[in-house]
Every structure is written in C-alpha cells, then in structure tokens.
C-alpha positions in Angstrom: 8.5 -3.2 9.5 9.5 -1.7 6.2 9.8 2.0 5.9 8.2 3.8 3.0 8.3 7.6 2.2 6.0 9.4 -0.2 7.2 11.9 -2.7 4.5 14.5 -3.5 6.6 16.2 -6.2 6.9 13.0 -8.3 4.9 12.4 -11.5 1.4 11.0 -10.7 1.3 7.3 -11.1 -1.4 4.7 -12.0 -2.3 3.5 -8.5 -3.0 6.8 -6.9 -6.4 7.4 -8.5 -7.5 3.8 -7.9 -6.5 3.8 -4.2 -8.1 7.2 -3.7 -11.5 5.7 -4.3 -11.2 4.4 -0.8 -12.2 7.5 1.1 -10.5 6.5 4.3 -7.2 5.7 2.5 -7.5 8.8 0.4 -7.0 10.8 3.6 -3.4 9.6 4.0 -2.4 9.6 0.3 -0.1 12.6 -0.1 1.2 11.7 -3.5 3.1 9.0 -5.4 5.4 6.7 -3.4 9.1 6.2 -4.1 9.5 3.8 -7.0 10.5 0.2 -6.1 13.3 -1.4 -8.1 13.6 -5.2 -8.7 16.7 -6.3 -6.8 19.3 -8.8 -7.8 20.4 -11.9 -5.7 16.9 -12.2 -4.2 17.9 -15.3 -2.3 20.5 -13.3 -0.4 17.9 -10.7 0.3 15.8 -13.5 1.9 18.7 -14.3 4.2 19.0 -10.6 5.1 15.3 -10.6 5.9 15.8 -13.5 8.3 18.7 -11.8 10.0 16.6 -8.7 10.6 13.6 -10.4 12.1 12.6 -8.9 15.5 15.4 -6.4 15.3 15.5 -2.6 14.9 16.6 -1.4 11.5 19.8 0.0 13.0 20.8 -3.3 14.7 19.8 -5.3 11.6 22.0 -3.1 9.4 25.0 -3.6 11.8 24.6 -7.4 11.7 24.3 -7.5 8.0 27.4 -5.4 7.6 29.3 -7.8 9.8 28.0 -10.6 7.7 29.4 -9.1 4.5 32.7 -8.5 6.3 33.0 -12.3 6.6 33.3 -12.4 2.8 35.4 -9.4 2.1 32.4 -7.1 1.7 31.2 -9.1 -1.3 27.9 -10.8 -1.6 28.6 -14.5 -0.8 27.3 -17.5 -2.7 25.0 -19.9 -1.1 27.8 -22.5 -1.0 30.1 -20.0 0.8 27.3 -19.4 3.4 26.8 -23.1 3.9 30.5 -23.6 4.3 30.7 -20.9 7.0 31.0 -22.5 10.5 27.9 -21.8 12.6 30.1 -20.4 15.4 31.4 -17.8 13.0 27.8 -16.7 12.1 27.0 -16.7 15.8 29.9 -14.3 16.3 28.3 -11.6 14.2 25.3 -11.5 16.5 22.9 -14.1 15.1 21.0 -16.4 17.4 21.4 -20.2 17.1 18.0 -20.4 15.5 18.8 -17.7 12.9 22.1 -19.4 12.1 20.2 -22.5 11.3 17.6 -20.7 9.2 20.2 -18.8 7.2 22.0 -22.0 6.4 18.6 -23.7 5.6 18.1 -21.0 2.9 21.6 -21.5 1.5 21.0 -25.3 1.4 17.7 -24.9 -0.3 19.1 -22.5 -3.0 21.8 -25.1 -3.8 19.5 -28.1 -3.8 16.8 -26.3 -5.9 19.3 -24.5 -8.2 17.3 -21.4 -7.3 17.8 -18.3 -9.3 16.3 -14.8 -9.5 14.8 -15.7 -12.9 13.1 -18.8 -11.5 11.3 -16.7 -8.8 10.4 -13.9 -11.3 8.4 -16.4 -13.4 6.3 -17.5 -10.4 3.0 -16.0 -9.3 2.8 -14.5 -5.8 1.1 -17.6 -4.4 3.6 -19.8 -6.0 6.6 -17.9 -4.5 5.0 -18.0 -1.1 4.3 -21.8 -1.3 7.8 -22.5 -2.6 9.9 -20.5 -0.2 7.9 -21.3 3.0 9.0 -24.9 2.5 12.2 -23.7 4.1 12.2 -24.0 7.9 12.5 -20.5 9.4 10.9 -18.7 6.4 7.4 -17.6 7.1 4.7 -16.1 5.0 5.4 -12.5 6.2 9.1 -12.8 5.2 8.2 -13.9 1.7 5.5 -11.2 1.4 8.2 -8.6 2.2 10.4 -10.2 -0.5 7.6 -10.0 -3.0 6.9 -6.4 -2.2 10.3 -4.8 -1.9 12.6 -7.1 -3.9 10.4 -8.6 -6.6 8.3 -5.4 -6.7 4.9 -7.1 -7.0 2.2 -4.5 -6.8 -0.7 -6.6 -5.3 0.5 -8.1 -2.0 -1.4 -7.6 1.3 0.7 -8.5 4.3 -2.3 -9.2 6.6 -0.2 -10.5 9.5 2.1 -7.5 9.7 1.5 -6.0 13.2 2.2 -2.4 12.1 -0.1 -2.7 9.2 -2.9 -4.0 11.4 -2.4 -1.2 13.9 -2.6 1.4 11.1 -5.8 -0.1 9.8 -7.4 -0.3 13.3 -6.7 3.4 13.7 -7.8 4.6 10.2 -10.8 2.3 9.8 -11.8 2.3 13.5 -11.7 -1.5 13.6 -12.2 -3.7 16.7 -9.5 -6.4 16.9 -11.1 -8.3 19.8 -12.8 -10.9 17.7 -9.8 -12.2 15.8 -11.7 -14.0 13.1 -14.1 -11.1 12.4 -11.1 -8.7 12.5 -9.2 -10.7 9.9 -12.3 -11.0 7.7 -12.7 -7.2 7.8 -9.0 -6.7 6.9 -9.4 -8.9 3.8 -12.7 -7.2 2.8 -11.1 -3.7 3.0 -8.0 -4.8 1.2 -10.0 -6.3 -1.7 -11.0 -2.7 -2.7 -7.3 -1.9 -3.2 -6.5 -4.7 -5.7 -4.5 -4.8 -7.9 -2.4 -2.3 -6.0 -2.5 -3.7 -2.4 1.3 -3.3 -2.0 1.1 0.4 -2.4 -1.9 0.7 0.0 0.3 -1.2 2.6 3.1 1.3 2.0 0.9 4.3 2.5 -0.4 2.8 5.7 3.1 2.0 7.0 4.3 5.5 6.2 1.2 7.1 7.8 1.6 5.0 11.0 5.3 5.9 11.3 4.7 9.6 10.8 1.5 10.2 12.6 1.8 10.6 16.4 -0.5 8.5 18.6 -3.3 10.5 20.2 
C-alpha cells in the first residue's frame, strides 16, 4: 500500500477546502499533502509495481535494486528486459509468475510502441482499459500508476484493502454485505470528486499512523 505523509506547514492547496466539506474526512485532514510529481519511464514503473505486489516496502526495494544491478544500475529498455533470461530474473527473488508478468509488460511496450506521452494523452479509464490487457496487470496496479506516477487527482482505488479498512473505521461501515459495502464506498467517494486521489492519500496516511483501538 502506498505511503503518504502530510505536510501541515505547506502552502494550502485547492483540494483541502473541497475535501473538508466531508465532515468525517475533515477529522483526519491535517494540512496539504506532499506534492506528487509526474514520473518518467512510466512503463518501467509499472514493472516495478508488479515486482512489489504482496511484498513489504523493504523487500520490494531490495528486489528492485537487484533488478537495476542486472543492467549496471541504469534503467533498462523494454527490449533489454525481454532479452533477460527468466532464470536470471528468478535469481533476484522474483516468482515464476512475476517473471512472466514483467516480460509480458516489456513485450507489450515493444509491440504497442508505448511511450509516456501516449499514456499522458489518455483518460483514466482509457489507461486502465489499455494496460489491463496485459496478463498480470490488474486494475489496482494501474490505479497506483495513475495516482503516483501520472499524478491524476481523481482516482478512487476501491479494491485497496488498506483503503477499505480506513473507510470502515472512519465511516463506521459494515463490510459483511459485499455489494452494499461497495455501493457505500462509491457513494462516499463521489463527494470527493474531482480530488479522490488526495482523499485516498489522507485515508492511507491516517490508517498507517493511527493505532488500532
């Protein structure tokens, strides 16, 4: 789950007043969040996201560092990744499935001539539909890419477990009826538009920093 820290001493920004209209959310807004910066080589960031799935941040960082070591600490091209023997990628700590998924992304990038500029021109829904064609790339992974690498301000990662837990706690939700629960999540999040990304970041930060009682 992404980490997100707030910086109360920063200059107030546009989304704070809007999100503060939600009285529940207002309770956990301590100030503006750290500014997100659009990243380069977004396709490689997608590969990094796949590598980090179901791993702690510390372990994921170690594996990604080993990955860069394979290419002399330089960011590899999609062709270089595709040319890397699967056994070599297994050797840095990736599962067989993740090796396949990583090379699936590399093959897709080459076949589609995919560039950062191409993704930047797409809407959120278009990016999700486009990248989830790749076997091993799910909606959540693309939503994280949209939020933290393309810096889209209005993404709601409904299937994120940590986000769900934070909303259950803050809004006193009952998750037993899955359909009703998901409908409630959507209804609450609609109030945050067009700044749902920032609402998610506040909730993640609050959950990480608030001890369970």
